[in-house]
N, C-alpha and C positions, 0 to 999 in steps of 0.2 A: 526209794531214793531218787530214782530217775524221774518218777512222777513229780517230786518236789522241784527238781531242776527244770522240768518242762514248764511248771507253773511260774517259777521265777523268771525263766527266759521269756515266757509269754507276757508277763507283767512288764518286764523291761522293754520289750518291743513296743508294747502299747504306749508306754510312757514316752519313748523316743519319738513315736509318731505324733503324739500330742504336742511335744516340744517343737518339732519341725513345723507343724501347723501354726503354732503360736508365734514362732520366729518369722514365718512367712507373712502372717497377718501384720506383725510389727513392721516388717520391711515395707509392705504395701502402704501401711499407714505413714511411715516416714517419707516414702516417695510422694505420696499424696500431699502431705504437709509441705514438703519442699517445693512441689510444683505450685501449690496455692500461694506460697510465700513469694515464689519467683515471679508469678504472673499477676499477683494481686496489686491493684492500683487505687482502689477506693479509699483505703486508709490514709494514703499519702496525697490526697487530692484537696486542693484549696478551692472550694466551689465559689466562694465570694470573689476572690482575686481573679479566678479564671473568667467569671462572668463579666467583671469590670474591665478586664483587659480586652476581651472580645468586643464589648460594646464601645470601648475607647477607640478601637481600630476601624470601626464602621464608617465614620464620616470621611468624605473626600473633599477636602478644601485646604487652601493655603499650602503649607509645606508638603503635605501628602500628595496633593495634585501635581506639584512640580517634580516630586520624586518619581511618580508614576510616568510622567511625560519623559523624563530623562531615561528611565529604565526602558520604556518602549522604544525610544530612539536608539539606544545602545543595542537592544535585541534586534531591531530592524537592520542595523548595520551588520550585526553578526550573521543574521539569516541571509542577507544579501551577499555577504562575502563567504558564505558557507562555512563559517567558523563556529564550531560548537563551544570553544572556550569563551568567546565574546558573549554568546547567548547565556552561558552559565554566569558570567560576570554580571549581566543585566538582571538575572534572577536574584542575585544576592541582595539587590537593593529594591526589589519590586515589592510594593505594598498591596498586591492584588487580593490577598486572602480575606481581608477584613469583612466586607459585606457578605461573602459566601458563608463564612463561619457564623456571622450574625443570623443569617436566614436559617441555617441548620439548628442553631441553639434556640432561637425563638420558637420554632416549630416544636422542639422537644419540650420546652418549659411553658408553652402556652402564652407567650408574650407577644401579643399582637402589635403593640406599639413598636417594639424592637424589630419585628418582622417588616412593618411598613417602612421604617427607617432604613433597614437593610436593603429592601427592594429598590428604594429610591436611589441610594448610593451605588447599588450594583449597576443600575442603568447608567448613572453618571460615569462610572468606571469604564463600562463597555464603550460608550460613545466617545469619551475622551481618548481611550486607547486606540480605537479604530481611526479617529480623525488624525491623531498623531502619526500612526503608521501610514495612513493614506498620504498625508502631506510629505512625509519622507520619501516614499517610493514615487510619488508623482513628480517631485522636484528633482530628486537624485537622478543623474543621467544614466547610471548603470542599473539596468533592470533585469539582470539575469535570473532565470528560473532555477535557482539552486536546489539541490536535493533536500537541503534543510527546510526550505520553504514548501516544496512540493510534497514532502512527507506529511505535512499537516493539512492536506486537502481532503483526506479520506480517513474516517475513524477506524481504529484497529483495537482489538481486544486488549492489546498491551497498553494502549493509551487509557483505557477504562481502568485497568488494574493500577496503573501509575497514579491516576487521580484518586481512586478509592483509598489505596494504602498510604498515599501522601496525605490525604485528609485525616486518616486515622492517626498517623504519626504526629501531625501538627496539633490536633486537639489533645492527644494524650500528653504531649510535651507542654502544652499550654496549661493543662490541669495540674501538673506536678507542683507541689509546695516548694516555695523558694525559687522557682524558675523565673529568670529574667526573660520577658517576652521579646526576645531578639528577632530581628527581621530574618535571621538565617533559618528560622523555623518555616519560613514561607517558601524555601527553595523547592521543595517537593511539589507544592501546589503551583508555584510559578512555572515549573516544568510542564505542567499540563495546561496552563492558561495563557502564558505570554506568547509562545510561538503561534498558536492558532489565531489570536487577536491580530498579531502582526501580519499574518498571512491574509486575513480578511482585508486589511488595508492595502496589501499588495495586489490582491485580486481586483479590488475596486480601482486602484490606480492605473493598472494596465488594461482595464476593460474586460477581464476574464472573470465574469460573475460566477462561473462554475467553481473556480478556486475559492472565491469569497464565501459562497454558500456551503461548500464542503468544510472549510475551516470553521465557519460559524457553527455548523452542526457539531463538529468535534468539540468546540468550546462549550456549547450547551450541554453536551453529554458529560464532559469533564466536570462542569459546574454542578450538575445533578448528583454525580457520584461523590464529589467532595462534600456537598451538603448532606448527602445520605450518610456518609461516614461520620460527620459531625453529629448528626441527629442520633445515630446509634450509640456513639460514645457518651454523649450527654445523658441519654436514657440509662445506659449501663451504670454510669456513675451516680445515678439517682439525684440529679439536681432538683431542688424543690420547684414545684409548679408555681407560677405567678398567681396570687390570690386576688380576687376582685370582691369589693364590698357587696355588690349585687350578685347573689348566687345564680340567678337566672341568666344574667349576662355572662357570668363565668362559664356556665355550662354551654351556652351558645358559642362562645369563643373557643372553648375546648373542642367542640364538634367541628368548627370551621378549621381550626389548626390541624385536627386529625384528618379531615377531608383533604386539606391542602397537602399534608404529608403523604397521604395515600396516593393522591394524583401525581405527586412528584416521583414517587417510587414506581408507578406503572411504566412510564416511558423509560426509566432507568432499567427496569427488569427486561423490557422488550428490547431495548438497545443492546443490553448485554447478551441476550439470546441471539440476536441477529449477528452481532460481532463474533460471538463464539462459533456459530455455524459457519460464518465466512472464514474464520481462522482454520477450522477443521477442513473446509473445502480446499483452501490454499495449501494446507499441509499435504493432503492426499494428492492434490494435483502435482505438487513438486515431486512426491514419491513416484507417481505414475510416470512423469517425464523422465526421471532419473533411471527408471527400469525399462524404458522403451526407446524413445528418440535419442536420449543422451548417450546410449551405449550402441546405437546403430552405426555401422561402418559403411560409408558410401564407397562403392567400388571405383568410381571415376572422380568427377569434379563436383559432386554434390556437397552441400554444406548446410548444416543446421544453424540458424541465427537465433541463439538463445535469448539475446537482448530484445528481440522483437516478438517473443512469446506473449500472447494475450491471455490472461486469466481473469475472467469476470464472473463474480458471484451475484446471482439474482434469485432470491427466494421465490419470487412470484412468476417471472416470465422465463425462467430457465437460465442456467449458467452456461458459460462458454469457455472452451479451451481451444486456442488457435495457435498453431506453430507455423513458422515460415522456413522453408528450405529453398535455397537458390542453387543455380547451376543447371546444366543440361540433363543431369541424371534424375530420373523419377524413382520414387520409392515404389517397389512392387505392390500390387493390390493385395497379395496374400499377407505381406508384412503389415500393411495397414489394417487388414482384417484381424490379425492377431493382436494388434494394439487395441482395437475396439473391444475385443473379447477381454483383454486385460483391464480395460477401463470399467467394464461392467462388474468387476470383482471388488471395486471400491464403492462403499455405501454412499458416499457423498458425491460421486462422479457419475452414477448410473444414468441420471437424467440430463447430464450436461451435453451440450452439442460439441462435437470434436471435429475441428476443421484442420486440414493440412493444405497450406498454400505452397506450391512448389513449381520449379521450372521444368524444362524438358521439351517444350514446344517452341515453335518460332514465334514468340510473343515478346520480342525484345523491348519494344516501346511500352507494351502493357506492363511488363515486369519493372521497367525503369520507373514508370509512373507510379506503380504500386509501392515500390520501395520508398520513393520520395514521400508519398502521402502517408505511408505507414510510419516512416521515421518521424515525420512532423507530429503525428498523433501519439507516438510512443516515446518521444524524446524526454518526456517528463519522468519516465521510469529508468532512463539511462543514468547511471550514477555520476559520471564525471564528463567534463568536456572532452577529455582525451579519449574516453570510451566512445563518445558520439563521433569524433573525428575518425577513429579507427574503423568503426562500422561503415561510415560513409565512404571512406577511401577504398575499402575492400569491395564494396558493392559497385562503386563507380568504375573501378578497374575491371571488374568482371563484366559489367554491362557495356563498358566502352569498347571492349574487344568485339562483342557481338554487334554493337552499333556501327562499328567501323566497316562491317560487311554490308551495311544498308546500301541499297542500290537505287539511284534515281531512275526508275524503270521508264517512266513516260518520256523523260528527256533523252535517254540513251536510245530508245526505240525510234524516236523521231529522226535522230541522226542515222540510225541503221537503215531506215526505209529509204532515205535519200541516197545512201551509198550503195545499198543492195536492193535494186529495183525489183528483183525476182521474189522477194519475201512477200508472203501473203498473211502470215500470222506468227506471233511469237508468244510462247507461254513461259512463265518463270515461277520457280519455287525453290525454297531451301530444302536440302536433303541431308539428313544426318547419316554419316558413314563412320564405320569403325573397322580397324584391322585387329581388334581385340587387345591392342596395346594403348591406343588413344582414340578418342572420339572427336570428330570435327563436323562442322556444318558447311556444306558445299552448295554454292549457288548453281542451279541447273537451268539452262535455257533449252526449250523445245521449239524448233522452227518448222514451218511449212513453206514449201516453195511452189511457184506457179506450175500448173500442169503444162506439159509439153517441153519443159526444160530438160535437156539431156542430163543423164545421171552423172556423167563426168563433170559437167558444168556445176551441178548441184554440190558435188563433193568438193570441188575447188572453192566455190563460194562459201561453203560451210567452214572450210579450213581458214579462209581469210577472215570470216566473221568471228571465228573463235579467237584468232590472234588479235583482231581489232578490239574485241570485248575485254580480253585480258589486259591489253595495254590501256584501253580507255578507263577501265575500272580498277586498275592496279591490283588485280587478283589473279594469280597464276593457277588457282585451284578450281576456277569455274569450269563448267562442262557445257558444251553445245552439242545437241543431238537432234536428229530428225524425229519429229512427232509421228507416232504410229497412227 
């Protein structure tokens, strides 16, 4: 009887196991079906209407040209005023996307005529936009280098992602059945295209061609990735290829279109690779600084100027990390050595040059000159005018204190020689002294007297010379002593 129970129990367990497997397969099937229905876009695509709407938006003439001019003017005002809201308002009316979508679609469906038309109108769009922005910034009296403008002078991996996914969103929206081709679909693409074009005009207007080249490079990158997104979506939606009566010509055109598409993708892939590597370098550099210099505590009056940190990525000639510390306190060599060891632990920073610019010596004029030049070079990276003013005021206050101790040595010594005829030579240097509570820089004079002068006369003359120098230079801390 127990044997029968065992058999029955075993049969029941096997049946339950099969039922669980069956239920699990059913669950997986349901999830798969739900996911496919959730993400499936082919069945709800209107290929004919999508193609017609893209082709209709390619030409730049009449109303479209004036809309573009107005939107570029508005965007230029917004960038000049550092107003993101105004720039977004310009994007809402911008018709920039037409030729770029046309190029991506024509490459995907082998339509050479549309490709030719798209390229021609794309050139018109770029020239018209740059001229409009140039005229605005050239004529407008306020030409501030706002952070909104300067942010578009150098490509970033985030700009690439904005362009690519903006292009995907736009083409997918255009392809949906029953969708009204509203200009609001172009906002994502205008985000990637309008500010760089305005910055090109700004750079040309103020004569800084580096800004113009950087912004144009960013614009070209964004254009390539928007076109690539369009190409991929049209291919995925299986738009029909354009047929030609001459099969030989059709094959030749198909090869040309494929070659052009491949050549367009090459710089896009390389640009993404460079931008990605630069992004990783910047991320690791910020982590490195946060774990070293940013947590370092100066004992006296040293200070790390984070706004003057220079991070430069160069895949070919070596990258650079440069930090600036001001004040009379120097960072110990063993601390710097530990920072360099820490740097070697980051894969992207191993080959980078690590420089530390710091005070601590009597180089007041050199430090002042350096801070001035460095500020001019780095002000593009300071976020606001208030931040620039704060940094300058702090540095001027620090350096003015040292500069106030500057001594007109030649002039003073000429007077001293007339007053004290027994002087034969005078040496001068700044000496750093500390009582372990504070550190100060003391001017020290070392004097030599003529041979044969009595010691009592030397001592008296030296006391008088000391009092005269303190009065003449308005510095009660200076020291006068006999040279050994």
